[in-house]
C-alpha positions in Angstrom: -29.9 -23.0 6.8 -33.1 -22.1 6.9 -34.2 -18.3 6.8 -35.0 -18.4 10.3 -31.9 -19.8 11.2 -30.1 -17.2 9.1 -32.5 -14.4 10.9 -31.4 -15.9 14.1 -27.8 -15.5 13.3 -27.7 -12.2 12.3 -29.7 -10.9 15.5 -27.2 -12.6 17.6 -24.6 -11.1 15.5 -26.1 -7.7 15.6 -26.4 -7.9 19.0 -22.7 -8.7 19.5 -21.7 -5.8 17.7 -23.9 -3.5 20.0 -22.1 -4.7 22.7 -18.9 -4.0 21.3 -19.6 -0.7 20.3 -20.8 0.4 23.4 -18.1 -1.0 25.1 -16.0 0.8 23.0 -17.8 3.9 23.8 -17.0 3.5 27.2 -13.7 3.2 26.8 -11.2 6.3 28.1 -9.4 6.2 25.1 -12.0 6.5 22.5 -14.0 9.1 25.0 -10.5 10.9 24.5 -10.6 10.8 21.3 -14.1 11.6 20.9 -13.5 14.7 22.7 -10.3 15.8 20.4 -11.9 15.9 17.1 -15.2 17.5 19.1 -12.9 20.2 20.3 -11.3 20.4 16.7 -14.3 20.9 14.6 -15.1 23.7 17.0 -12.0 25.5 16.9 -12.1 25.2 12.7 -15.7 26.6 12.6 -14.6 29.5 15.3 -12.0 30.2 12.6 -14.3 29.5 9.4 -11.9 26.4 8.5 -12.7 22.7 7.3 -10.3 19.9 7.8 -9.4 19.9 4.1 -8.3 23.1 4.9 -5.3 21.6 7.3 -3.8 19.4 4.4 -1.2 21.7 3.2 0.2 22.0 6.8 0.5 18.4 7.0 4.6 17.3 6.4 4.8 15.4 3.5 4.6 11.4 3.8 8.1 10.2 2.8 8.4 7.7 0.1 8.6 4.1 1.0 11.6 2.2 2.0 12.2 -0.7 0.6 13.1 -3.6 2.5 16.9 -4.0 1.2 17.5 -1.3 3.6 16.8 1.8 2.1 18.2 1.3 -1.4 16.2 2.0 -3.9 14.9 -0.9 -5.8 16.3 -1.5 -9.6 14.1 -1.0 -12.4 13.2 -4.6 -14.1 14.7 -4.4 -17.4 13.5 -7.2 -20.0 15.5 -8.7 -22.8 14.6 -10.6 -26.0 16.9 -12.8 -28.0 15.3 -12.3 -31.6 16.9 -15.3 -32.6 15.5 -17.5 -29.9 12.9 -15.6 -28.5 14.3 -16.6 -25.5 12.9 -13.6 -22.8 15.0 -12.8 -19.7 13.9 -10.1 -16.5 16.2 -8.8 -14.5 17.3 -6.1 -12.5 20.7 -6.3 -12.5 23.6 -7.7 -14.8 24.5 -10.8 -12.7 22.0 -12.8 -14.6 24.0 -16.5 -16.1 21.4 -16.3 -19.5 22.5 -12.8 -19.9 25.6 -12.9 -19.2 26.1 -15.9 -21.9 24.1 -13.7 -24.0 26.7 -11.3 -24.1 29.7 -13.3 -24.4 28.3 -14.8 -27.3 26.9 -11.9 -29.1 28.4 -8.8 -27.6 27.4 -6.3 -25.0 25.9 -3.2 -27.7 24.3 -6.5 -29.7 22.5 -7.6 -26.0 21.7 -4.3 -25.1 20.4 -3.7 -28.3 17.9 -6.2 -27.1 16.4 -4.5 -24.3 12.4 -3.8 -24.8 
């Protein structure tokens, strides 16, 4: 693509974006939001405050809920078998290889392999 073609393409994009901006500015919803922000800024200025002064008044955000119905996710555990060098990553105890290791070597020994 030539430089002239790129310039024309960018100019068309700019014109399209300018039309979008004008359409958005004309929308009732945006005008209401802009009016609210202006009134809020005037009120803050009246009392000598800034937007940063509002932060302590805002409620704390709730911790993110895991997709499993609100239960927190279990911590990832990594076991490394020193004899074979095999590595197992699991969040629970229901892992086939981990169960086999515990049956063969005992629970206490395998828990000692936890990284």
